[in-house]
N, C-alpha and C positions, 0 to 999 in steps of 0.2 A: 697168524700168531701176532698178538698185540705187543708183547714184550717178554723178554726172557733174561733173567740174571743168573749167571753161572758163577758159583764160588766154591772154593775148596782148597785143600792143601797144595803147596807148591809141588810141581813136577808130576801131576796126575793126568795131564793131557787136555786141560781146559782150553788153552790157546789153540792147540792143534785142531780140536773139534770146531771151535768158533771160526777159525780161518777156513776150514773146509766148507762150513755152512755159508760163509761169506762168499766163497768162490762160486757156489751154486746160484747165488742171487746177486749178480753184479749190478752196478749202477747202469741205468739205461737212460739215454736222452730221448725225451718225448717231444718230437718236432712240432706237434699240434699246439702245444702250450709254451714251448721254448724253455723247458726246464728239464733238469736231470732228476730222475726218480731213483732214490737210494733206499732200497728195502731193508738193508742191513747196515747198522752202524756198530762197528767193533771198537770198544773202548777198554782200556785197562785202567782201573781205578788205583789211585795211590793209597798206600796204607793209612795215611792220615786223611780224614774227611776234609774236603775243600770244595765247596759248592761252585765257586767261581771257576776253578780249574776244571771241574767236571763239565760245565757248560762250554768252556773254551775248547775242550777236546771234541765236544759234539759239533761246534761250529767249524772247527778245522776239518773234521771228517766229512762234512757235507759241502766243503769248499767255500765257506763264507769268506768274504774279503778279510785279509789279515789286519787291516786298519781297525776293524771292530774289536780285535783282541788286544790292542795296545791300551795301556792305562790312559785315562782321559787327558792327563797333562801332556802326553806325547803326540796325540792325534793332531795332525795339521789340517787346516782348512784349505 
């Protein structure tokens, strides 16, 4: 499956189904290449569209360094 977006009214079980699928396909460390393989990324979008926040949620879910998520003025060399 390349991608799946689930949407609908509040309280109909979207999150419950998504968490069940996520538990079936957990992150696996691949020693040959030294990386973790994350087949499922579970995100909950905010009601107001915000592209920066969307990509920040993706980075957090794959374990990207937190420093990448700070505003440029706060990043220390």
